[in-house]
mmCIF file as Biopython writes it, N, C-alpha, C and O atoms, coordinates in Angstrom:
data_model
#
loop_
_atom_site.group_PDB
_atom_site.id
_atom_site.type_symbol
_atom_site.label_atom_id
_atom_site.label_alt_id
_atom_site.label_comp_id
_atom_site.label_asym_id
_atom_site.label_entity_id
_atom_site.label_seq_id
_atom_site.pdbx_PDB_ins_code
_atom_site.Cartn_x
_atom_site.Cartn_y
_atom_site.Cartn_z
_atom_site.occupancy
_atom_site.B_iso_or_equiv
_atom_site.auth_seq_id
_atom_site.auth_asym_id
_atom_site.pdbx_PDB_model_num
ATOM 1   N N  . MET A ? 1  ? 64.741 141.014 153.283 1.0 0.0 1  A 1 
ATOM 2   C CA . MET A ? 1  ? 64.811 139.718 154.470 1.0 0.0 1  A 1 
ATOM 3   C C  . MET A ? 1  ? 64.264 138.736 153.397 1.0 0.0 1  A 1 
ATOM 4   O O  . MET A ? 1  ? 63.294 138.932 152.664 1.0 0.0 1  A 1 
ATOM 5   N N  . LYS A ? 2  ? 65.272 137.367 153.456 1.0 0.0 2  A 1 
ATOM 6   C CA . LYS A ? 2  ? 64.782 136.523 152.047 1.0 0.0 2  A 1 
ATOM 7   C C  . LYS A ? 2  ? 63.465 135.418 152.942 1.0 0.0 2  A 1 
ATOM 8   O O  . LYS A ? 2  ? 62.873 135.836 153.937 1.0 0.0 2  A 1 
ATOM 9   N N  . GLU A ? 3  ? 63.321 134.629 152.606 1.0 0.0 3  A 1 
ATOM 10  C CA . GLU A ? 3  ? 62.119 133.884 153.149 1.0 0.0 3  A 1 
ATOM 11  C C  . GLU A ? 3  ? 63.042 132.634 154.170 1.0 0.0 3  A 1 
ATOM 12  O O  . GLU A ? 3  ? 64.115 132.380 153.624 1.0 0.0 3  A 1 
ATOM 13  N N  . SER A ? 4  ? 62.930 132.208 154.882 1.0 0.0 4  A 1 
ATOM 14  C CA . SER A ? 4  ? 62.953 130.856 155.060 1.0 0.0 4  A 1 
ATOM 15  C C  . SER A ? 4  ? 61.831 129.469 154.836 1.0 0.0 4  A 1 
ATOM 16  O O  . SER A ? 4  ? 60.615 129.595 154.696 1.0 0.0 4  A 1 
ATOM 17  N N  . PRO A ? 5  ? 62.464 128.374 154.843 1.0 0.0 5  A 1 
ATOM 18  C CA . PRO A ? 5  ? 62.201 127.219 154.183 1.0 0.0 5  A 1 
ATOM 19  C C  . PRO A ? 5  ? 61.199 127.240 155.086 1.0 0.0 5  A 1 
ATOM 20  O O  . PRO A ? 5  ? 60.251 127.277 154.301 1.0 0.0 5  A 1 
ATOM 21  N N  . GLU A ? 6  ? 60.680 127.243 156.237 1.0 0.0 6  A 1 
ATOM 22  C CA . GLU A ? 6  ? 59.224 127.104 156.922 1.0 0.0 6  A 1 
ATOM 23  C C  . GLU A ? 6  ? 58.241 127.707 155.846 1.0 0.0 6  A 1 
ATOM 24  O O  . GLU A ? 6  ? 57.374 127.131 155.188 1.0 0.0 6  A 1 
ATOM 25  N N  . ASP A ? 7  ? 58.788 129.594 155.861 1.0 0.0 7  A 1 
ATOM 26  C CA . ASP A ? 7  ? 57.904 129.938 155.380 1.0 0.0 7  A 1 
ATOM 27  C C  . ASP A ? 7  ? 57.506 129.984 153.888 1.0 0.0 7  A 1 
ATOM 28  O O  . ASP A ? 7  ? 56.578 130.764 153.671 1.0 0.0 7  A 1 
ATOM 29  N N  . MET A ? 8  ? 57.974 129.354 152.844 1.0 0.0 8  A 1 
ATOM 30  C CA . MET A ? 8  ? 58.122 128.968 152.087 1.0 0.0 8  A 1 
ATOM 31  C C  . MET A ? 8  ? 57.002 127.638 151.847 1.0 0.0 8  A 1 
ATOM 32  O O  . MET A ? 8  ? 56.575 127.141 150.805 1.0 0.0 8  A 1 
ATOM 33  N N  . SER A ? 9  ? 56.821 127.415 152.841 1.0 0.0 9  A 1 
ATOM 34  C CA . SER A ? 9  ? 56.227 125.463 153.100 1.0 0.0 9  A 1 
ATOM 35  C C  . SER A ? 9  ? 54.310 126.495 153.296 1.0 0.0 9  A 1 
ATOM 36  O O  . SER A ? 9  ? 53.500 125.748 152.747 1.0 0.0 9  A 1 
ATOM 37  N N  . THR A ? 10 ? 53.782 127.391 153.677 1.0 0.0 10 A 1 
ATOM 38  C CA . THR A ? 10 ? 52.881 127.709 153.416 1.0 0.0 10 A 1 
ATOM 39  C C  . THR A ? 10 ? 52.396 128.134 152.094 1.0 0.0 10 A 1 
ATOM 40  O O  . THR A ? 10 ? 51.320 128.711 151.933 1.0 0.0 10 A 1 
ATOM 41  N N  . SER A ? 11 ? 53.105 127.874 151.282 1.0 0.0 11 A 1 
ATOM 42  C CA . SER A ? 11 ? 52.715 127.783 149.748 1.0 0.0 11 A 1 
ATOM 43  C C  . SER A ? 11 ? 51.692 127.736 149.518 1.0 0.0 11 A 1 
ATOM 44  O O  . SER A ? 11 ? 51.206 127.115 150.464 1.0 0.0 11 A 1 
ATOM 45  N N  . SER A ? 12 ? 50.479 128.128 148.459 1.0 0.0 12 A 1 
ATOM 46  C CA . SER A ? 12 ? 49.907 126.822 148.411 1.0 0.0 12 A 1 
ATOM 47  C C  . SER A ? 12 ? 49.337 126.102 146.942 1.0 0.0 12 A 1 
ATOM 48  O O  . SER A ? 12 ? 48.322 125.931 146.266 1.0 0.0 12 A 1 
ATOM 49  N N  . ARG A ? 13 ? 50.191 125.939 146.977 1.0 0.0 13 A 1 
ATOM 50  C CA . ARG A ? 13 ? 50.498 124.423 145.754 1.0 0.0 13 A 1 
ATOM 51  C C  . ARG A ? 13 ? 51.502 123.640 146.679 1.0 0.0 13 A 1 
ATOM 52  O O  . ARG A ? 13 ? 52.495 123.952 147.337 1.0 0.0 13 A 1 
ATOM 53  N N  . PRO A ? 14 ? 50.576 122.111 146.353 1.0 0.0 14 A 1 
ATOM 54  C CA . PRO A ? 14 ? 51.358 120.816 147.183 1.0 0.0 14 A 1 
ATOM 55  C C  . PRO A ? 14 ? 52.488 121.071 147.247 1.0 0.0 14 A 1 
ATOM 56  O O  . PRO A ? 14 ? 52.615 122.241 146.883 1.0 0.0 14 A 1 
ATOM 57  N N  . SER A ? 15 ? 54.029 120.372 147.675 1.0 0.0 15 A 1 
ATOM 58  C CA . SER A ? 15 ? 55.185 120.354 147.278 1.0 0.0 15 A 1 
ATOM 59  C C  . SER A ? 15 ? 55.050 118.653 147.431 1.0 0.0 15 A 1 
ATOM 60  O O  . SER A ? 15 ? 55.237 118.136 148.532 1.0 0.0 15 A 1 
ATOM 61  N N  . ARG A ? 16 ? 54.754 117.940 146.389 1.0 0.0 16 A 1 
ATOM 62  C CA . ARG A ? 16 ? 55.079 116.615 146.590 1.0 0.0 16 A 1 
ATOM 63  C C  . ARG A ? 16 ? 55.791 116.308 144.589 1.0 0.0 16 A 1 
ATOM 64  O O  . ARG A ? 16 ? 55.474 115.397 143.823 1.0 0.0 16 A 1 
ATOM 65  N N  . LEU A ? 17 ? 56.449 117.093 144.429 1.0 0.0 17 A 1 
ATOM 66  C CA . LEU A ? 17 ? 57.077 117.290 142.368 1.0 0.0 17 A 1 
ATOM 67  C C  . LEU A ? 17 ? 58.324 116.898 143.210 1.0 0.0 17 A 1 
ATOM 68  O O  . LEU A ? 17 ? 58.928 117.373 144.172 1.0 0.0 17 A 1 
ATOM 69  N N  . TYR A ? 18 ? 58.452 115.556 142.214 1.0 0.0 18 A 1 
ATOM 70  C CA . TYR A ? 18 ? 59.893 115.114 142.325 1.0 0.0 18 A 1 
ATOM 71  C C  . TYR A ? 18 ? 60.593 114.844 141.201 1.0 0.0 18 A 1 
ATOM 72  O O  . TYR A ? 18 ? 59.989 114.375 140.236 1.0 0.0 18 A 1 
ATOM 73  N N  . THR A ? 19 ? 62.414 115.171 141.113 1.0 0.0 19 A 1 
ATOM 74  C CA . THR A ? 19 ? 62.831 115.356 140.163 1.0 0.0 19 A 1 
ATOM 75  C C  . THR A ? 19 ? 62.694 114.328 139.337 1.0 0.0 19 A 1 
ATOM 76  O O  . THR A ? 19 ? 62.558 113.232 139.879 1.0 0.0 19 A 1 
ATOM 77  N N  . GLY A ? 20 ? 62.690 114.385 137.840 1.0 0.0 20 A 1 
ATOM 78  C CA . GLY A ? 20 ? 62.553 113.349 136.607 1.0 0.0 20 A 1 
ATOM 79  C C  . GLY A ? 20 ? 61.314 112.219 137.108 1.0 0.0 20 A 1 
ATOM 80  O O  . GLY A ? 20 ? 60.687 112.160 138.166 1.0 0.0 20 A 1 
ATOM 81  N N  . GLY A ? 21 ? 61.256 111.366 135.874 1.0 0.0 21 A 1 
ATOM 82  C CA . GLY A ? 21 ? 60.457 110.986 135.980 1.0 0.0 21 A 1 
ATOM 83  C C  . GLY A ? 21 ? 60.550 109.605 136.906 1.0 0.0 21 A 1 
ATOM 84  O O  . GLY A ? 21 ? 59.526 108.952 136.700 1.0 0.0 21 A 1 
ATOM 85  N N  . GLU A ? 22 ? 61.080 109.202 137.479 1.0 0.0 22 A 1 
ATOM 86  C CA . GLU A ? 22 ? 61.561 107.916 138.228 1.0 0.0 22 A 1 
ATOM 87  C C  . GLU A ? 22 ? 60.386 107.715 139.203 1.0 0.0 22 A 1 
ATOM 88  O O  . GLU A ? 22 ? 60.671 106.643 139.738 1.0 0.0 22 A 1 
ATOM 89  N N  . ARG A ? 23 ? 59.295 108.116 139.704 1.0 0.0 23 A 1 
ATOM 90  C CA . ARG A ? 23 ? 58.391 107.933 140.553 1.0 0.0 23 A 1 
ATOM 91  C C  . ARG A ? 23 ? 56.976 108.006 139.885 1.0 0.0 23 A 1 
ATOM 92  O O  . ARG A ? 23 ? 56.963 108.973 139.123 1.0 0.0 23 A 1 
ATOM 93  N N  . PRO A ? 24 ? 56.132 107.536 139.888 1.0 0.0 24 A 1 
ATOM 94  C CA . PRO A ? 24 ? 54.730 107.812 139.310 1.0 0.0 24 A 1 
ATOM 95  C C  . PRO A ? 24 ? 54.159 109.533 139.524 1.0 0.0 24 A 1 
ATOM 96  O O  . PRO A ? 24 ? 54.139 110.155 140.586 1.0 0.0 24 A 1 
ATOM 97  N N  . PHE A ? 25 ? 53.869 109.863 138.609 1.0 0.0 25 A 1 
ATOM 98  C CA . PHE A ? 25 ? 53.541 110.944 138.664 1.0 0.0 25 A 1 
ATOM 99  C C  . PHE A ? 25 ? 51.981 111.226 138.087 1.0 0.0 25 A 1 
ATOM 100 O O  . PHE A ? 25 ? 51.269 110.236 138.259 1.0 0.0 25 A 1 
ATOM 101 N N  . ASP A ? 26 ? 51.555 111.926 137.688 1.0 0.0 26 A 1 
ATOM 102 C CA . ASP A ? 26 ? 49.551 112.138 137.225 1.0 0.0 26 A 1 
ATOM 103 C C  . ASP A ? 26 ? 49.650 113.384 136.826 1.0 0.0 26 A 1 
ATOM 104 O O  . ASP A ? 26 ? 50.068 114.305 137.529 1.0 0.0 26 A 1 
ATOM 105 N N  . PRO A ? 27 ? 49.216 113.487 135.512 1.0 0.0 27 A 1 
ATOM 106 C CA . PRO A ? 27 ? 48.512 115.149 134.890 1.0 0.0 27 A 1 
ATOM 107 C C  . PRO A ? 27 ? 48.630 116.552 135.734 1.0 0.0 27 A 1 
ATOM 108 O O  . PRO A ? 27 ? 49.015 117.655 135.344 1.0 0.0 27 A 1 
ATOM 109 N N  . GLU A ? 28 ? 48.107 116.078 137.185 1.0 0.0 28 A 1 
ATOM 110 C CA . GLU A ? 28 ? 48.219 117.189 137.584 1.0 0.0 28 A 1 
ATOM 111 C C  . GLU A ? 28 ? 49.758 118.166 137.767 1.0 0.0 28 A 1 
ATOM 112 O O  . GLU A ? 28 ? 50.191 119.298 137.549 1.0 0.0 28 A 1 
ATOM 113 N N  . ASP A ? 29 ? 50.231 116.673 138.387 1.0 0.0 29 A 1 
ATOM 114 C CA . ASP A ? 29 ? 51.572 116.942 138.680 1.0 0.0 29 A 1 
ATOM 115 C C  . ASP A ? 29 ? 52.480 117.638 137.535 1.0 0.0 29 A 1 
ATOM 116 O O  . ASP A ? 29 ? 53.287 118.554 137.698 1.0 0.0 29 A 1 
ATOM 117 N N  . LEU A ? 30 ? 52.085 116.852 136.122 1.0 0.0 30 A 1 
ATOM 118 C CA . LEU A ? 30 ? 52.552 118.034 134.969 1.0 0.0 30 A 1 
ATOM 119 C C  . LEU A ? 30 ? 52.364 119.120 134.622 1.0 0.0 30 A 1 
ATOM 120 O O  . LEU A ? 30 ? 53.091 119.844 133.943 1.0 0.0 30 A 1 
ATOM 121 N N  . VAL A ? 31 ? 50.967 119.398 135.242 1.0 0.0 31 A 1 
ATOM 122 C CA . VAL A ? 31 ? 50.658 120.879 134.716 1.0 0.0 31 A 1 
ATOM 123 C C  . VAL A ? 31 ? 51.529 121.680 135.570 1.0 0.0 31 A 1 
ATOM 124 O O  . VAL A ? 31 ? 52.119 122.713 135.254 1.0 0.0 31 A 1 
ATOM 125 N N  . MET A ? 32 ? 51.536 120.864 137.077 1.0 0.0 32 A 1 
ATOM 126 C CA . MET A ? 32 ? 52.191 121.918 137.807 1.0 0.0 32 A 1 
ATOM 127 C C  . MET A ? 32 ? 53.554 121.886 137.901 1.0 0.0 32 A 1 
ATOM 128 O O  . MET A ? 32 ? 54.010 122.457 138.891 1.0 0.0 32 A 1 
ATOM 129 N N  . ALA A ? 33 ? 54.493 121.275 136.995 1.0 0.0 33 A 1 
ATOM 130 C CA . ALA A ? 33 ? 55.392 121.480 136.908 1.0 0.0 33 A 1 
ATOM 131 C C  . ALA A ? 33 ? 55.761 122.271 135.608 1.0 0.0 33 A 1 
ATOM 132 O O  . ALA A ? 33 ? 56.906 122.595 135.293 1.0 0.0 33 A 1 
ATOM 133 N N  . SER A ? 34 ? 54.750 122.502 134.982 1.0 0.0 34 A 1 
ATOM 134 C CA . SER A ? 34 ? 54.824 122.944 133.538 1.0 0.0 34 A 1 
ATOM 135 C C  . SER A ? 34 ? 54.864 124.689 133.957 1.0 0.0 34 A 1 
ATOM 136 O O  . SER A ? 34 ? 55.408 125.575 133.299 1.0 0.0 34 A 1 
ATOM 137 N N  . GLY A ? 35 ? 54.235 124.809 135.039 1.0 0.0 35 A 1 
ATOM 138 C CA . GLY A ? 35 ? 53.879 126.282 136.264 1.0 0.0 35 A 1 
ATOM 139 C C  . GLY A ? 35 ? 52.945 126.386 135.516 1.0 0.0 35 A 1 
ATOM 140 O O  . GLY A ? 35 ? 53.558 126.644 134.480 1.0 0.0 35 A 1 
ATOM 141 N N  . HIS A ? 36 ? 51.416 126.382 135.115 1.0 0.0 36 A 1 
ATOM 142 C CA . HIS A ? 36 ? 50.491 126.799 134.723 1.0 0.0 36 A 1 
ATOM 143 C C  . HIS A ? 36 ? 49.349 125.654 136.013 1.0 0.0 36 A 1 
ATOM 144 O O  . HIS A ? 36 ? 49.238 124.548 136.542 1.0 0.0 36 A 1 
ATOM 145 N N  . ASP A ? 37 ? 48.657 127.269 135.859 1.0 0.0 37 A 1 
ATOM 146 C CA . ASP A ? 37 ? 46.903 126.695 137.028 1.0 0.0 37 A 1 
ATOM 147 C C  . ASP A ? 37 ? 46.579 125.581 136.685 1.0 0.0 37 A 1 
ATOM 148 O O  . ASP A ? 37 ? 46.886 125.342 135.517 1.0 0.0 37 A 1 
ATOM 149 N N  . ILE A ? 38 ? 46.119 124.844 137.168 1.0 0.0 38 A 1 
ATOM 150 C CA . ILE A ? 38 ? 45.359 123.343 136.759 1.0 0.0 38 A 1 
ATOM 151 C C  . ILE A ? 38 ? 43.958 123.530 136.383 1.0 0.0 38 A 1 
ATOM 152 O O  . ILE A ? 38 ? 43.289 124.089 137.252 1.0 0.0 38 A 1 
ATOM 153 N N  . THR A ? 39 ? 43.250 123.155 135.147 1.0 0.0 39 A 1 
ATOM 154 C CA . THR A ? 39 ? 42.334 123.501 134.110 1.0 0.0 39 A 1 
ATOM 155 C C  . THR A ? 39 ? 42.028 122.241 133.834 1.0 0.0 39 A 1 
ATOM 156 O O  . THR A ? 39 ? 42.883 121.464 133.408 1.0 0.0 39 A 1 
ATOM 157 N N  . PRO A ? 40 ? 40.609 121.842 134.072 1.0 0.0 40 A 1 
ATOM 158 C CA . PRO A ? 40 ? 40.311 120.466 133.054 1.0 0.0 40 A 1 
ATOM 159 C C  . PRO A ? 40 ? 40.797 120.389 131.424 1.0 0.0 40 A 1 
ATOM 160 O O  . PRO A ? 40 ? 41.113 119.310 130.923 1.0 0.0 40 A 1 
ATOM 161 N N  . GLU A ? 41 ? 40.813 121.326 130.861 1.0 0.0 41 A 1 
ATOM 162 C CA . GLU A ? 41 ? 41.695 121.449 129.369 1.0 0.0 41 A 1 
ATOM 163 C C  . GLU A ? 41 ? 43.161 120.506 129.906 1.0 0.0 41 A 1 
ATOM 164 O O  . GLU A ? 41 ? 43.573 119.352 129.781 1.0 0.0 41 A 1 
ATOM 165 N N  . ARG A ? 42 ? 43.476 121.393 130.358 1.0 0.0 42 A 1 
ATOM 166 C CA . ARG A ? 42 ? 45.169 121.647 131.031 1.0 0.0 42 A 1 
ATOM 167 C C  . ARG A ? 42 ? 45.780 120.103 131.596 1.0 0.0 42 A 1 
ATOM 168 O O  . ARG A ? 42 ? 46.945 119.712 131.666 1.0 0.0 42 A 1 
ATOM 169 N N  . LEU A ? 43 ? 44.368 119.347 131.996 1.0 0.0 43 A 1 
ATOM 170 C CA . LEU A ? 43 ? 44.474 118.585 132.868 1.0 0.0 43 A 1 
ATOM 171 C C  . LEU A ? 43 ? 44.563 117.293 131.832 1.0 0.0 43 A 1 
ATOM 172 O O  . LEU A ? 43 ? 45.194 116.253 132.021 1.0 0.0 43 A 1 
ATOM 173 N N  . GLU A ? 44 ? 43.549 117.742 130.393 1.0 0.0 44 A 1 
ATOM 174 C CA . GLU A ? 44 ? 43.051 116.070 129.422 1.0 0.0 44 A 1 
ATOM 175 C C  . GLU A ? 44 ? 44.788 116.215 128.623 1.0 0.0 44 A 1 
ATOM 176 O O  . GLU A ? 44 ? 45.511 115.271 128.305 1.0 0.0 44 A 1 
ATOM 177 N N  . LEU A ? 45 ? 45.115 117.871 128.448 1.0 0.0 45 A 1 
ATOM 178 C CA . LEU A ? 45 ? 45.878 117.670 127.575 1.0 0.0 45 A 1 
ATOM 179 C C  . LEU A ? 45 ? 47.773 117.101 128.355 1.0 0.0 45 A 1 
ATOM 180 O O  . LEU A ? 45 ? 48.830 116.727 127.847 1.0 0.0 45 A 1 
ATOM 181 N N  . ALA A ? 46 ? 47.311 117.333 129.683 1.0 0.0 46 A 1 
ATOM 182 C CA . ALA A ? 46 ? 48.385 116.295 130.171 1.0 0.0 46 A 1 
ATOM 183 C C  . ALA A ? 46 ? 48.205 114.659 130.444 1.0 0.0 46 A 1 
ATOM 184 O O  . ALA A ? 46 ? 49.056 113.789 130.260 1.0 0.0 46 A 1 
ATOM 185 N N  . LYS A ? 47 ? 47.365 114.562 130.747 1.0 0.0 47 A 1 
ATOM 186 C CA . LYS A ? 47 ? 46.818 113.062 130.322 1.0 0.0 47 A 1 
ATOM 187 C C  . LYS A ? 47 ? 47.154 112.805 128.973 1.0 0.0 47 A 1 
ATOM 188 O O  . LYS A ? 47 ? 48.142 112.132 128.678 1.0 0.0 47 A 1 
ATOM 189 N N  . GLN A ? 48 ? 46.436 113.270 128.188 1.0 0.0 48 A 1 
ATOM 190 C CA . GLN A ? 48 ? 47.726 113.003 126.558 1.0 0.0 48 A 1 
ATOM 191 C C  . GLN A ? 48 ? 49.239 113.056 126.820 1.0 0.0 48 A 1 
ATOM 192 O O  . GLN A ? 48 ? 50.074 112.176 127.032 1.0 0.0 48 A 1 
ATOM 193 N N  . LEU A ? 49 ? 49.264 113.572 126.785 1.0 0.0 49 A 1 
ATOM 194 C CA . LEU A ? 49 ? 51.193 114.189 126.380 1.0 0.0 49 A 1 
ATOM 195 C C  . LEU A ? 49 ? 51.831 112.729 127.836 1.0 0.0 49 A 1 
ATOM 196 O O  . LEU A ? 49 ? 53.007 112.363 127.835 1.0 0.0 49 A 1 
ATOM 197 N N  . ILE A ? 50 ? 51.197 112.377 128.472 1.0 0.0 50 A 1 
ATOM 198 C CA . ILE A ? 50 ? 51.830 110.976 129.809 1.0 0.0 50 A 1 
ATOM 199 C C  . ILE A ? 50 ? 51.395 109.709 128.732 1.0 0.0 50 A 1 
ATOM 200 O O  . ILE A ? 50 ? 52.046 108.668 128.825 1.0 0.0 50 A 1 
ATOM 201 N N  . GLU A ? 51 ? 50.357 109.787 127.767 1.0 0.0 51 A 1 
ATOM 202 C CA . GLU A ? 51 ? 49.824 108.311 127.445 1.0 0.0 51 A 1 
ATOM 203 C C  . GLU A ? 51 ? 50.749 108.315 126.243 1.0 0.0 51 A 1 
ATOM 204 O O  . GLU A ? 51 ? 51.109 107.213 125.830 1.0 0.0 51 A 1 
ATOM 205 N N  . GLU A ? 52 ? 51.321 109.751 125.429 1.0 0.0 52 A 1 
ATOM 206 C CA . GLU A ? 52 ? 51.921 109.441 124.333 1.0 0.0 52 A 1 
ATOM 207 C C  . GLU A ? 52 ? 53.728 109.167 125.074 1.0 0.0 52 A 1 
ATOM 208 O O  . GLU A ? 52 ? 54.404 108.139 125.045 1.0 0.0 52 A 1 
ATOM 209 N N  . LYS A ? 53 ? 53.962 110.130 125.501 1.0 0.0 53 A 1 
ATOM 210 C CA . LYS A ? 53 ? 55.524 110.076 125.819 1.0 0.0 53 A 1 
ATOM 211 C C  . LYS A ? 53 ? 56.520 109.692 127.213 1.0 0.0 53 A 1 
ATOM 212 O O  . LYS A ? 53 ? 57.713 109.818 127.489 1.0 0.0 53 A 1 
ATOM 213 N N  . GLY A ? 54 ? 55.205 109.116 127.949 1.0 0.0 54 A 1 
ATOM 214 C CA . GLY A ? 54 ? 55.499 108.236 129.657 1.0 0.0 54 A 1 
ATOM 215 C C  . GLY A ? 54 ? 56.522 109.655 130.384 1.0 0.0 54 A 1 
ATOM 216 O O  . GLY A ? 54 ? 56.382 110.877 130.322 1.0 0.0 54 A 1 
ATOM 217 N N  . ALA A ? 55 ? 57.569 108.747 131.066 1.0 0.0 55 A 1 
ATOM 218 C CA . ALA A ? 55 ? 57.763 109.963 131.800 1.0 0.0 55 A 1 
ATOM 219 C C  . ALA A ? 55 ? 58.710 110.936 131.183 1.0 0.0 55 A 1 
ATOM 220 O O  . ALA A ? 55 ? 58.967 111.809 132.012 1.0 0.0 55 A 1 
ATOM 221 N N  . ALA A ? 56 ? 59.321 111.125 130.067 1.0 0.0 56 A 1 
ATOM 222 C CA . ALA A ? 56 ? 59.972 111.830 129.230 1.0 0.0 56 A 1 
ATOM 223 C C  . ALA A ? 56 ? 59.069 113.144 129.210 1.0 0.0 56 A 1 
ATOM 224 O O  . ALA A ? 56 ? 59.545 114.234 128.894 1.0 0.0 56 A 1 
ATOM 225 N N  . ALA A ? 57 ? 57.460 112.934 129.641 1.0 0.0 57 A 1 
ATOM 226 C CA . ALA A ? 57 ? 56.577 114.649 129.532 1.0 0.0 57 A 1 
ATOM 227 C C  . ALA A ? 57 ? 57.016 114.901 130.578 1.0 0.0 57 A 1 
ATOM 228 O O  . ALA A ? 57 ? 57.482 116.008 130.312 1.0 0.0 57 A 1 
ATOM 229 N N  . ILE A ? 58 ? 57.313 114.695 131.899 1.0 0.0 58 A 1 
ATOM 230 C CA . ILE A ? 58 ? 57.692 115.745 132.946 1.0 0.0 58 A 1 
ATOM 231 C C  . ILE A ? 58 ? 59.457 115.461 133.121 1.0 0.0 58 A 1 
ATOM 232 O O  . ILE A ? 58 ? 60.083 116.097 133.968 1.0 0.0 58 A 1 
ATOM 233 N N  . GLU A ? 59 ? 59.819 114.926 132.650 1.0 0.0 59 A 1 
ATOM 234 C CA . GLU A ? 59 ? 61.945 115.136 132.561 1.0 0.0 59 A 1 
ATOM 235 C C  . GLU A ? 59 ? 61.758 116.231 131.621 1.0 0.0 59 A 1 
ATOM 236 O O  . GLU A ? 59 ? 62.942 116.567 131.593 1.0 0.0 59 A 1 
ATOM 237 N N  . ARG A ? 60 ? 61.195 117.038 130.839 1.0 0.0 60 A 1 
ATOM 238 C CA . ARG A ? 60 ? 61.065 117.972 129.979 1.0 0.0 60 A 1 
ATOM 239 C C  . ARG A ? 60 ? 60.991 119.351 131.110 1.0 0.0 60 A 1 
ATOM 240 O O  . ARG A ? 60 ? 61.283 120.489 130.744 1.0 0.0 60 A 1 
ATOM 241 N N  . TYR A ? 61 ? 60.575 119.034 132.445 1.0 0.0 61 A 1 
ATOM 242 C CA . TYR A ? 61 ? 60.641 120.317 133.349 1.0 0.0 61 A 1 
ATOM 243 C C  . TYR A ? 61 ? 60.885 120.490 134.163 1.0 0.0 61 A 1 
ATOM 244 O O  . TYR A ? 61 ? 60.925 121.604 134.686 1.0 0.0 61 A 1 
ATOM 245 N N  . LEU A ? 62 ? 61.446 118.392 135.142 1.0 0.0 62 A 1 
ATOM 246 C CA . LEU A ? 62 ? 62.217 118.378 136.008 1.0 0.0 62 A 1 
ATOM 247 C C  . LEU A ? 62 ? 62.802 117.383 135.807 1.0 0.0 62 A 1 
ATOM 248 O O  . LEU A ? 62 ? 62.288 116.322 136.164 1.0 0.0 62 A 1 
ATOM 249 N N  . PRO A ? 63 ? 64.181 117.400 135.114 1.0 0.0 63 A 1 
ATOM 250 C CA . PRO A ? 63 ? 64.841 116.634 134.700 1.0 0.0 63 A 1 
ATOM 251 C C  . PRO A ? 63 ? 65.736 115.843 135.971 1.0 0.0 63 A 1 
ATOM 252 O O  . PRO A ? 63 ? 66.535 114.947 135.698 1.0 0.0 63 A 1 
#
């Protein structure tokens, strides 16, 4: 039996990701978009990547 959209809403991850970089995003969004768990190390790497590449950092995962 397939899950309905209502069943999926109980996921432990927040559903605040958008497509592309047209909206503001933070390091947590980038880490989640990459499919990894959020850790202090990954947050720091994501922050550096955002500073370096801007919106292109998240567009790699959310075109």
